[in-house]
DSSP file (Angstrom, degrees, kcal/mol; ACC not computed):
  #  RESIDUE AA STRUCTURE BP1 BP2  ACC     N-H-->O    O-->H-N    N-H-->O    O-->H-N    TCO  KAPPA ALPHA  PHI   PSI    X-CA   Y-CA   Z-CA
    1    1 A M              0   0    0      0, 0.0     2,-0.4     0, 0.0    90,-0.1   0.000 360.0 360.0 360.0 149.5    2.4   18.4   82.3
    2    2 A T        +     0   0    0     86,-0.2     2,-0.3    84,-0.1    86,-0.2  -0.801 360.0 176.4 -96.4 133.5   -0.7   18.6   80.0
    3    3 A Y  E     -A   87   0A   0     84,-2.4    84,-2.6    -2,-0.4     2,-0.2  -0.967  25.1-124.8-133.5 149.7   -2.0   15.5   78.2
    4    4 A T  E  >  -A   86   0A   0     -2,-0.3     4,-2.7    82,-0.2     5,-0.2  -0.488  32.7-108.2 -84.3 163.5   -5.0   14.9   76.0
    5    5 A N  H  > S+     0   0    0     80,-1.7     4,-2.1    78,-0.4    79,-0.2   0.904 121.9  53.4 -57.1 -40.3   -7.6   12.2   76.8
    6    6 A A  H  > S+     0   0    0     77,-2.2     4,-1.6     2,-0.2    -1,-0.2   0.893 110.0  46.5 -63.2 -40.4   -6.2   10.1   73.9
    7    7 A Q  H  > S+     0   0    0     76,-0.3     4,-2.4     1,-0.2    -2,-0.2   0.932 111.8  51.0 -64.6 -44.9   -2.7   10.3   75.3
    8    8 A M  H  X S+     0   0    0     -4,-2.7     4,-2.7     1,-0.2    -2,-0.2   0.852 105.6  56.5 -65.0 -33.9   -3.8    9.5   78.8
    9    9 A E  H  X S+     0   0    0     -4,-2.1     4,-1.8    -5,-0.2    -1,-0.2   0.932 109.8  44.9 -60.1 -45.6   -5.7    6.5   77.4
   10   10 A R  H  X S+     0   0    0     -4,-1.6     4,-2.1     1,-0.2    -2,-0.2   0.878 112.4  51.8 -65.5 -39.7   -2.5    5.1   75.9
   11   11 A M  H  X S+     0   0    0     -4,-2.4     4,-2.3     1,-0.2    -2,-0.2   0.900 107.0  54.1 -63.9 -40.1   -0.6    5.9   79.1
   12   12 A L  H  X S+     0   0    0     -4,-2.7     4,-2.2     1,-0.2    -2,-0.2   0.913 107.8  49.4 -61.4 -43.7   -3.2    4.0   81.1
   13   13 A L  H  X S+     0   0    0     -4,-1.8     4,-1.1     1,-0.2    -1,-0.2   0.904 111.3  49.7 -63.2 -42.5   -2.8    0.9   79.0
   14   14 A S  H  < S+     0   0    0     -4,-2.1    -2,-0.2     1,-0.2    -1,-0.2   0.879 111.9  47.2 -67.2 -37.1    1.0    1.0   79.3
   15   15 A A  H >< S+     0   0    0     -4,-2.3     3,-1.9     1,-0.2    -1,-0.2   0.876 104.3  60.5 -69.1 -37.9    0.9    1.4   83.1
   16   16 A R  H >< S+     0   0    0     -4,-2.2     3,-1.7     1,-0.3     4,-0.2   0.813  91.8  70.0 -59.6 -30.1   -1.6   -1.4   83.5
   17   17 A A  T 3< S+     0   0    0     -4,-1.1    -1,-0.3     1,-0.3     3,-0.2   0.666 102.3  44.1 -63.0 -13.8    0.9   -3.7   81.9
   18   18 A H  T X  S+     0   0    0     -3,-1.9     3,-1.3    -4,-0.2    -1,-0.3   0.197  77.5 105.4-115.6  15.0    3.1   -3.4   85.0
   19   19 A L  T <  S+     0   0    0     -3,-1.7    -1,-0.1     1,-0.3    -2,-0.1   0.670  70.5  68.0 -73.5 -14.5    0.5   -3.8   87.8
   20   20 A N  T 3  S+     0   0    0     -4,-0.2    -1,-0.3    -3,-0.2     2,-0.1   0.573  78.6 105.2 -79.8  -6.9    1.6   -7.3   88.6
   21   21 A R    <   -     0   0    0     -3,-1.3    -3,-0.0     1,-0.1     0, 0.0  -0.444  59.0-155.6 -75.9 146.7    4.9   -6.1   90.0
   22   22 A R        +     0   0    0     -2,-0.1     2,-0.2     4,-0.1    -1,-0.1  -0.247  66.5  75.8-114.1  42.4    5.4   -6.0   93.7
   23   23 A D  S  > S-     0   0    0      0, 0.0     4,-2.5     0, 0.0     5,-0.2  -0.647 103.6 -70.9-137.1-170.4    8.1   -3.3   93.8
   24   24 A L  H  > S+     0   0    0      1,-0.2     4,-2.6     2,-0.2     5,-0.3   0.869 129.6  55.0 -60.3 -36.8    8.4    0.5   93.4
   25   25 A I  H  > S+     0   0    0      2,-0.2     4,-2.3     1,-0.2    -1,-0.2   0.924 109.6  45.8 -61.8 -44.6    7.6    0.3   89.7
   26   26 A G  H  > S+     0   0    0      2,-0.2     4,-2.7     1,-0.2    -2,-0.2   0.903 112.6  51.7 -62.9 -43.4    4.3   -1.6   90.4
   27   27 A Y  H  X S+     0   0    0     -4,-2.5     4,-2.3     2,-0.2    -2,-0.2   0.943 112.2  44.2 -61.8 -48.8    3.4    0.9   93.2
   28   28 A V  H  X S+     0   0    0     -4,-2.6     4,-2.4     1,-0.2    64,-0.3   0.903 114.2  50.5 -67.2 -39.8    4.0    4.0   90.9
   29   29 A C  H  X S+     0   0    0     -4,-2.3     4,-2.5    -5,-0.3    -1,-0.2   0.920 109.5  50.9 -62.7 -42.0    2.1    2.3   88.0
   30   30 A A  H  X S+     0   0    0     -4,-2.7     4,-2.1     2,-0.2    -2,-0.2   0.902 111.3  48.1 -62.9 -42.0   -0.8    1.4   90.4
   31   31 A R  H  X S+     0   0    0     -4,-2.3     4,-2.2     1,-0.2    -1,-0.2   0.918 113.4  47.3 -60.5 -44.9   -1.0    5.1   91.6
   32   32 A N  H  X S+     0   0    0     -4,-2.4     4,-2.9     2,-0.2     5,-0.2   0.845 108.6  54.3 -71.4 -34.2   -0.9    6.4   88.0
   33   33 A V  H  X S+     0   0    0     -4,-2.5     4,-2.8     2,-0.2     5,-0.2   0.944 110.1  47.7 -60.1 -47.8   -3.6    3.9   86.9
   34   34 A R  H  X S+     0   0    0     -4,-2.1     4,-1.7     1,-0.2    -2,-0.2   0.917 114.4  46.1 -60.6 -43.3   -5.9    5.2   89.6
   35   35 A I  H  X S+     0   0    0     -4,-2.2     4,-2.1     2,-0.2    -2,-0.2   0.939 115.2  46.0 -63.9 -49.3   -5.2    8.8   88.7
   36   36 A L  H  X S+     0   0    0     -4,-2.9     4,-2.0     1,-0.2    -2,-0.2   0.885 109.2  54.0 -65.3 -40.2   -5.6    8.2   85.0
   37   37 A E  H  < S+     0   0    0     -4,-2.8     4,-0.5    -5,-0.2    -1,-0.2   0.909 110.2  48.8 -60.5 -41.4   -8.8    6.2   85.4
   38   38 A G  H >< S+     0   0    0     -4,-1.7     3,-0.9    -5,-0.2     4,-0.3   0.916 112.2  47.3 -63.9 -42.4  -10.3    9.1   87.4
   39   39 A E  H 3< S+     0   0    0     -4,-2.1     4,-0.3     1,-0.2    -1,-0.2   0.799 115.6  46.4 -66.2 -29.6   -9.2   11.6   84.8
   40   40 A L  T 3X S+     0   0    0     -4,-2.0     4,-3.3    -5,-0.2     5,-0.3   0.384  79.2 105.7 -97.1   3.9  -10.7    9.5   82.0
   41   41 A T  H <> S+     0   0    0     -3,-0.9     4,-2.4    -4,-0.5     5,-0.2   0.927  85.9  38.4 -50.5 -58.7  -14.0    8.6   83.5
   42   42 A E  H  > S+     0   0    0     -4,-0.3     4,-2.6     1,-0.2    -1,-0.2   0.888 117.2  51.3 -63.6 -40.4  -16.2   10.9   81.4
   43   43 A Y  H  > S+     0   0    0     -4,-0.3     4,-2.8     2,-0.2    -1,-0.2   0.929 110.4  48.9 -61.6 -44.8  -14.2   10.2   78.2
   44   44 A A  H  X S+     0   0    0     -4,-3.3     4,-2.9     2,-0.2     5,-0.2   0.911 111.3  50.8 -64.8 -42.1  -14.4    6.4   78.7
   45   45 A N  H  X S+     0   0    0     -4,-2.4     4,-2.0    -5,-0.3    -1,-0.2   0.929 114.3  42.8 -60.6 -45.5  -18.2    6.7   79.3
   46   46 A I  H  X S+     0   0    0     -4,-2.6     4,-2.3     2,-0.2    -2,-0.2   0.914 114.8  50.0 -66.6 -42.1  -18.7    8.8   76.1
   47   47 A K  H  X S+     0   0    0     -4,-2.8     4,-3.0     2,-0.2    -2,-0.2   0.929 111.3  49.0 -63.6 -44.6  -16.4    6.6   74.0
   48   48 A N  H  X S+     0   0    0     -4,-2.9     4,-2.5     1,-0.2    -1,-0.2   0.908 111.5  49.6 -63.9 -39.3  -18.1    3.4   75.2
   49   49 A A  H  X S+     0   0    0     -4,-2.0     4,-1.9    -5,-0.2    -1,-0.2   0.914 112.9  46.8 -64.6 -40.3  -21.5    4.9   74.4
   50   50 A L  H  X S+     0   0    0     -4,-2.3     4,-3.2     2,-0.2     5,-0.4   0.892 111.4  51.6 -67.8 -40.1  -20.3    5.9   70.9
   51   51 A L  H  X S+     0   0    0     -4,-3.0     4,-2.5     1,-0.2    13,-0.3   0.919 111.5  47.0 -60.1 -44.0  -18.7    2.5   70.3
   52   52 A A  H  < S+     0   0    0     -4,-2.5    -1,-0.2    -5,-0.2    -2,-0.2   0.861 117.0  44.4 -64.6 -36.1  -22.0    0.8   71.3
   53   53 A E  H  < S+     0   0    0     -4,-1.9    -2,-0.2    -5,-0.2    -1,-0.2   0.902 127.5  26.0 -76.6 -41.9  -23.9    3.2   69.0
   54   54 A C  H  < S+     0   0    0     -4,-3.2    17,-0.5    -5,-0.1    -3,-0.2   0.660 130.0  27.1 -99.1 -19.1  -21.6    3.1   65.9
   55   55 A G  S  < S-     0   0    0     -4,-2.5     2,-0.3    -5,-0.4    10,-0.2   0.140  87.8 -92.6-113.2-132.6  -20.0   -0.3   66.4
   56   56 A E  E     -B   64   0B   0      8,-2.8     8,-3.0     6,-0.1     2,-0.5  -0.955  27.1-104.6-148.2 165.1  -21.0   -3.5   68.0
   57   57 A V  E     -B   63   0B   0     -2,-0.3     5,-0.0     6,-0.3    -5,-0.0  -0.841  40.3-137.7 -94.2 127.3  -20.8   -5.3   71.3
   58   58 A G    >   -     0   0    0      4,-3.2     3,-2.0    -2,-0.5    -1,-0.0  -0.148  30.2 -92.9 -78.3 176.5  -18.3   -8.2   71.2
   59   59 A E  T 3  S+     0   0    0      1,-0.3    -1,-0.1     2,-0.1    -2,-0.0   0.773 126.4  58.3 -59.9 -27.9  -18.6  -11.6   72.7
   60   60 A D  T 3  S-     0   0    0      2,-0.2    -1,-0.3     1,-0.0    -2,-0.0   0.404 119.8-109.9 -84.3   4.0  -16.9  -10.4   75.8
   61   61 A G  S <  S+     0   0    0     -3,-2.0    -2,-0.1     1,-0.3    -1,-0.0   0.464  79.1 126.5  84.3   1.4  -19.7   -7.8   76.3
   62   62 A M        -     0   0    0     -5,-0.0    -4,-3.2     1,-0.0    -1,-0.3  -0.742  63.0-118.0 -95.5 140.8  -17.4   -4.8   75.5
   63   63 A P  E     +B   57   0B   0      0, 0.0     2,-0.3     0, 0.0    -6,-0.3  -0.511  43.2 165.3 -73.8 143.7  -18.3   -2.3   72.7
   64   64 A R  E     -B   56   0B   0     -8,-3.0    -8,-2.8   -13,-0.3     2,-0.3  -0.968  23.0-152.2-153.1 164.5  -15.9   -2.2   69.8
   65   65 A I        -     0   0    0     -2,-0.3     2,-0.3   -10,-0.2   -10,-0.1  -0.997   9.9-142.3-145.1 140.0  -15.6   -0.9   66.3
   66   66 A S    >   -     0   0    0     -2,-0.3     3,-1.9     1,-0.1     6,-0.1  -0.723  25.4-122.6 -97.4 149.8  -13.6   -1.9   63.3
   67   67 A T  T 3  S+     0   0    0     -2,-0.3     6,-0.1     1,-0.3    -1,-0.1   0.718 116.5  56.1 -61.9 -19.5  -12.1    0.5   60.8
   68   68 A A  T 3  S+     0   0    0      4,-0.1    -1,-0.3     3,-0.0    -3,-0.0   0.516  81.8 118.7 -87.7  -8.6  -14.2   -1.3   58.2
   69   69 A A  S X  S-     0   0    0     -3,-1.9     3,-1.7     1,-0.1     4,-0.3  -0.275  74.3-122.8 -62.5 145.5  -17.4   -0.7   60.1
   70   70 A P  T 3  S+     0   0    0      0, 0.0     3,-0.3     0, 0.0     4,-0.2   0.818 111.0  40.6 -57.3 -32.5  -20.0    1.4   58.2
   71   71 A R  T 3> S+     0   0    0    -17,-0.5     4,-2.4     1,-0.2     5,-0.1   0.169  81.0 109.0-103.8  16.3  -20.1    4.1   61.0
   72   72 A Y  H <> S+     0   0    0     -3,-1.7     4,-2.6     1,-0.2     5,-0.2   0.924  78.7  50.0 -60.5 -46.0  -16.4    4.2   61.7
   73   73 A A  H  > S+     0   0    0     -4,-0.3     4,-2.6    -3,-0.3    -1,-0.2   0.886 110.9  50.5 -61.2 -39.5  -15.9    7.7   60.2
   74   74 A E  H  > S+     0   0    0      2,-0.2     4,-2.3     1,-0.2    -1,-0.2   0.926 109.3  51.3 -63.8 -44.5  -18.9    9.0   62.2
   75   75 A F  H  X S+     0   0    0     -4,-2.4     4,-2.7     2,-0.2     5,-0.3   0.950 111.9  46.3 -56.5 -50.2  -17.4    7.5   65.4
   76   76 A V  H  X S+     0   0    0     -4,-2.6     4,-2.5     1,-0.2    -2,-0.2   0.928 111.4  51.6 -57.5 -47.7  -14.0    9.2   64.7
   77   77 A R  H  < S+     0   0    0     -4,-2.6    -1,-0.2     1,-0.2    -2,-0.2   0.865 115.5  41.5 -58.9 -38.6  -15.7   12.5   63.9
   78   78 A R  H  < S+     0   0    0     -4,-2.3     4,-0.4    -5,-0.2    -1,-0.2   0.847 118.8  43.0 -83.7 -33.9  -17.7   12.5   67.1
   79   79 A I  H >X S+     0   0    0     -4,-2.7     4,-2.6    -5,-0.2     3,-0.7   0.827  96.6  77.8 -80.8 -30.6  -14.9   11.2   69.5
   80   80 A E  H 3X S+     0   0    0     -4,-2.5     4,-1.4    -5,-0.3    -1,-0.2   0.868  91.5  49.1 -49.0 -51.7  -12.1   13.3   68.1
   81   81 A P  H 34 S+     0   0    0      0, 0.0     4,-0.3     0, 0.0    -1,-0.3   0.861 116.1  44.8 -59.8 -34.6  -13.1   16.6   69.8
   82   82 A I  H X4 S+     0   0    0     -3,-0.7     3,-1.0    -4,-0.4   -77,-0.3   0.845 107.8  57.1 -76.7 -34.7  -13.4   14.8   73.2
   83   83 A A  H 3< S+     0   0    0     -4,-2.6   -77,-2.2     1,-0.2   -78,-0.4   0.767 104.1  55.3 -65.3 -25.3  -10.2   12.9   72.6
   84   84 A R  T 3< S+     0   0    0     -4,-1.4    -1,-0.2    -5,-0.3    -2,-0.2   0.547  77.2 119.2 -86.9  -8.7   -8.3   16.2   72.3
   85   85 A V    <   -     0   0    0     -3,-1.0   -80,-1.7    -4,-0.3     2,-0.3  -0.366  59.2-136.3 -59.7 133.5   -9.5   17.6   75.6
   86   86 A E  E     +A    4   0A   0    -82,-0.2     2,-0.3   -81,-0.1   -82,-0.2  -0.688  24.4 177.8-102.2 150.5   -6.5   18.3   77.8
   87   87 A H  E     -A    3   0A   0    -84,-2.6   -84,-2.4    -2,-0.3   -48,-0.0  -0.898  26.7-140.8-137.1 163.9   -5.9   17.7   81.5
   88   88 A E        -     0   0    0     -2,-0.3   -86,-0.2   -86,-0.2     2,-0.1  -0.663  29.4-171.6-124.2  74.9   -3.0   18.1   83.9
   89   89 A P        -     0   0    0      0, 0.0     2,-1.7     0, 0.0   -53,-0.1  -0.413  30.2-121.6 -72.0 147.1   -3.1   15.0   86.1
   90   90 A A        +     0   0    0     -2,-0.1     2,-0.2   -55,-0.1   -55,-0.1  -0.614  47.1 178.4 -84.8  77.4   -0.8   14.9   89.1
   91   91 A L        -     0   0    0     -2,-1.7     2,-0.2   -90,-0.1   -59,-0.0  -0.513  26.5-122.0 -87.5 150.7    1.1   11.8   88.0
   92   92 A M        -     0   0    0    -64,-0.3     2,-0.3    -2,-0.2    -1,-0.1  -0.553  27.1-152.2 -83.2 154.5    3.9   10.1   89.9
   93   93 A A        -     0   0    0     -2,-0.2     2,-0.3    22,-0.0    22,-0.2  -0.909   5.5-148.1-126.9 157.4    7.3    9.7   88.2
   94   94 A L  E     -c  115   0C   0     20,-3.3    22,-2.5    -2,-0.3     2,-0.2  -0.895  22.8-117.9-117.3 151.6   10.1    7.3   88.5
   95   95 A K  E >>  -c  116   0C   0     -2,-0.3     3,-1.3    20,-0.2     4,-0.8  -0.617  23.1-121.5 -83.6 151.2   13.8    8.0   88.0
   96   96 A Y  H >> S+     0   0    0     20,-2.0     4,-1.7     1,-0.3     3,-1.1   0.879 115.0  60.7 -56.3 -36.1   15.5    6.1   85.2
   97   97 A T  H 34 S+     0   0    0      1,-0.3    -1,-0.3     2,-0.2    20,-0.1   0.761  97.5  60.8 -66.2 -23.4   17.9    4.8   87.8
   98   98 A D  H <4 S+     0   0    0     -3,-1.3    -1,-0.3     1,-0.2    -2,-0.2   0.767 113.2  34.1 -70.6 -24.6   14.9    3.2   89.6
   99   99 A V  H XX S+     0   0    0     -3,-1.1     4,-2.2    -4,-0.8     3,-2.2   0.618  85.3 111.5-109.4 -16.2   14.1    1.0   86.6
  100  100 A I  B 3< S+d  103   0D   0     -4,-1.7     4,-0.1     1,-0.3     5,-0.0  -0.437  93.9  12.2 -62.4 127.3   17.5    0.2   85.0
  101  101 A G  T 34 S+     0   0    0      2,-0.6    -1,-0.3    -2,-0.2     3,-0.1   0.249 122.9  69.1  86.8 -12.9   18.1   -3.5   85.6
  102  102 A E  T <4 S+     0   0    0     -3,-2.2     2,-0.3     1,-0.2    -2,-0.2   0.704 101.0  37.8-104.8 -30.1   14.5   -4.0   86.6
  103  103 A L  B  < S-d  100   0D   0     -4,-2.2    -2,-0.6     3,-0.0    -1,-0.2  -0.891  81.1-116.7-122.1 151.3   12.8   -3.4   83.1
  104  104 A T     >  -     0   0    0     -2,-0.3     4,-2.6     1,-0.1     5,-0.2  -0.389  36.3-105.2 -74.2 162.4   13.7   -4.2   79.6
  105  105 A G  H  > S+     0   0    0      1,-0.2     4,-2.5     2,-0.2     5,-0.2   0.909 124.2  53.6 -54.7 -42.0   14.4   -1.5   77.2
  106  106 A E  H  > S+     0   0    0      1,-0.2     4,-1.7     2,-0.2    -1,-0.2   0.917 109.3  47.4 -59.7 -43.8   11.0   -2.3   75.6
  107  107 A E  H  > S+     0   0    0      2,-0.2     4,-1.5     1,-0.2    -1,-0.2   0.868 109.8  53.4 -69.5 -36.1    9.3   -1.9   78.9
  108  108 A M  H  < S+     0   0    0     -4,-2.6    -2,-0.2     1,-0.2    -1,-0.2   0.919 108.8  49.0 -63.5 -42.1   11.1    1.4   79.6
  109  109 A L  H >< S+     0   0    0     -4,-2.5     3,-1.0     1,-0.2     4,-0.2   0.872 106.0  59.0 -63.0 -35.7    9.9    2.8   76.3
  110  110 A E  H 3< S+     0   0    0     -4,-1.7     3,-0.2     1,-0.2    -1,-0.2   0.875 119.0  27.4 -60.4 -40.7    6.4    1.6   77.2
  111  111 A I  T >< S+     0   0    0     -4,-1.5     3,-2.5    -3,-0.2    -1,-0.2   0.038  81.2 125.1-111.8  23.8    6.3    3.8   80.4
  112  112 A D  G X   +     0   0    0     -3,-1.0     3,-1.7     1,-0.3    -1,-0.2   0.785  63.9  70.4 -54.2 -29.1    8.7    6.4   79.2
  113  113 A W  G 3  S+     0   0    0      1,-0.3    -1,-0.3    -3,-0.2    -2,-0.1   0.711 101.8  44.0 -62.3 -21.5    6.1    9.1   80.0
  114  114 A M  G <  S+     0   0    0     -3,-2.5   -20,-3.3   -21,-0.1     2,-0.4   0.217  96.6  94.6-110.1  16.2    6.5    8.4   83.7
  115  115 A L  E <   +c   94   0C   0     -3,-1.7     2,-0.3   -22,-0.2   -20,-0.2  -0.867  47.4 175.6-109.2 141.6   10.3    8.3   83.7
  116  116 A E  E      c   95   0C   0    -22,-2.5   -20,-2.0    -2,-0.4    -2,-0.0  -0.931 360.0 360.0-138.8 161.3   12.5   11.3   84.5
  117  117 A D              0   0    0     -2,-0.3   -22,-0.1   -22,-0.2   -20,-0.1   0.496 360.0 360.0 -73.7 360.0   16.3   11.9   84.9
Protein backbone atom coordinates (compact mmCIF):
# COMPACT_ATOMS: atom_id res chain seq x y z
CA UNK A 1 0.00 0.00 0.00
CA UNK A 2 1.14 3.56 -0.70
CA UNK A 3 1.49 6.18 2.05
CA UNK A 4 2.71 9.77 2.09
CA UNK A 5 5.51 10.93 4.37
CA UNK A 6 2.92 12.77 6.49
CA UNK A 7 0.82 9.62 6.86
CA UNK A 8 3.85 7.52 7.74
CA UNK A 9 4.91 10.07 10.35
CA UNK A 10 1.53 9.65 12.09
CA UNK A 11 1.76 5.87 11.75
CA UNK A 12 5.20 5.92 13.33
CA UNK A 13 3.92 7.83 16.35
CA UNK A 14 1.01 5.42 16.81
CA UNK A 15 3.24 2.34 16.59
CA UNK A 16 5.76 3.80 19.05
CA UNK A 17 3.00 3.97 21.67
CA UNK A 18 3.03 0.15 21.84
CA UNK A 19 6.75 -0.56 21.95
CA UNK A 20 6.67 -1.42 25.66
CA UNK A 21 4.61 -4.55 24.97
CA UNK A 22 6.32 -7.96 25.17
CA UNK A 23 3.97 -9.82 22.86
CA UNK A 24 3.13 -10.17 19.17
CA UNK A 25 1.68 -6.65 19.13
CA UNK A 26 4.91 -5.18 20.49
CA UNK A 27 6.96 -7.22 18.04
CA UNK A 28 4.98 -6.07 14.99
CA UNK A 29 5.02 -2.47 16.21
CA UNK A 30 8.80 -2.63 16.72
CA UNK A 31 9.31 -3.99 13.20
CA UNK A 32 7.05 -1.32 11.72
CA UNK A 33 8.78 1.44 13.70
CA UNK A 34 12.12 0.34 12.29
CA UNK A 35 10.73 0.24 8.75
CA UNK A 36 8.98 3.60 9.03
CA UNK A 37 12.00 5.31 10.58
CA UNK A 38 14.06 4.14 7.62
CA UNK A 39 11.48 5.35 5.12
CA UNK A 40 11.23 8.73 6.85
CA UNK A 41 14.94 9.47 7.32
CA UNK A 42 15.28 12.14 4.64
CA UNK A 43 11.86 13.64 5.40
CA UNK A 44 12.71 13.91 9.10
CA UNK A 45 16.07 15.55 8.33
CA UNK A 46 14.46 18.12 6.02
CA UNK A 47 11.59 18.76 8.43
CA UNK A 48 13.94 19.24 11.39
CA UNK A 49 16.10 21.64 9.39
CA UNK A 50 13.03 23.64 8.36
CA UNK A 51 11.73 23.64 11.94
CA UNK A 52 15.07 24.97 13.17
CA UNK A 53 15.13 27.59 10.42
CA UNK A 54 11.51 28.76 10.67
CA UNK A 55 10.75 27.97 14.31
CA UNK A 56 12.83 27.63 17.42
CA UNK A 57 14.68 25.05 19.43
CA UNK A 58 12.84 24.06 22.59
CA UNK A 59 14.27 23.49 26.05
CA UNK A 60 14.59 19.80 25.20
CA UNK A 61 16.85 20.68 22.26
CA UNK A 62 14.25 19.67 19.68
CA UNK A 63 13.20 22.08 16.93
CA UNK A 64 9.54 23.09 16.94
CA UNK A 65 7.18 25.66 15.54
CA UNK A 66 3.93 27.14 16.73
CA UNK A 67 1.03 27.96 14.41
CA UNK A 68 1.40 31.52 15.74
CA UNK A 69 5.07 31.73 14.72
CA UNK A 70 5.86 34.46 12.18
CA UNK A 71 7.33 31.95 9.70
CA UNK A 72 4.75 29.16 10.18
CA UNK A 73 3.14 29.73 6.73
CA UNK A 74 6.58 29.55 5.12
CA UNK A 75 7.33 26.31 6.97
CA UNK A 76 4.05 24.75 5.77
CA UNK A 77 4.62 25.94 2.19
CA UNK A 78 8.11 24.41 2.12
CA UNK A 79 7.37 21.11 3.89
CA UNK A 80 4.07 20.36 2.12
CA UNK A 81 5.53 19.05 -1.17
CA UNK A 82 7.88 16.77 0.75
CA UNK A 83 5.13 15.62 3.11
CA UNK A 84 3.12 14.47 0.05
CA UNK A 85 5.90 12.23 -1.36
CA UNK A 86 4.63 8.65 -1.47
CA UNK A 87 6.30 5.37 -0.52
CA UNK A 88 5.33 1.70 -0.43
CA UNK A 89 6.91 0.42 2.79
CA UNK A 90 6.85 -3.32 3.41
CA UNK A 91 4.95 -3.10 6.71
CA UNK A 92 3.87 -6.02 8.85
CA UNK A 93 0.20 -6.49 9.67
CA UNK A 94 -1.71 -8.03 12.53
CA UNK A 95 -5.07 -9.74 12.33
CA UNK A 96 -7.90 -8.19 14.30
CA UNK A 97 -8.19 -11.53 16.11
CA UNK A 98 -4.59 -11.06 17.34
CA UNK A 99 -5.49 -7.86 19.18
CA UNK A 100 -9.05 -8.42 20.40
CA UNK A 101 -8.88 -8.72 24.16
CA UNK A 102 -5.32 -7.39 24.18
CA UNK A 103 -5.96 -3.79 23.13
CA UNK A 104 -8.70 -1.35 23.97
CA UNK A 105 -10.90 -0.05 21.19
CA UNK A 106 -9.01 3.23 21.35
CA UNK A 107 -5.69 1.44 20.96
CA UNK A 108 -7.04 -0.58 18.02
CA UNK A 109 -8.12 2.62 16.28
CA UNK A 110 -4.66 4.07 16.90
CA UNK A 111 -2.97 1.25 14.95
CA UNK A 112 -5.84 0.44 12.61
CA UNK A 113 -3.47 0.99 9.68
CA UNK A 114 -1.63 -2.23 10.61
CA UNK A 115 -4.71 -4.36 11.26
CA UNK A 116 -6.36 -6.63 8.71
CA UNK A 117 -9.21 -9.13 8.67
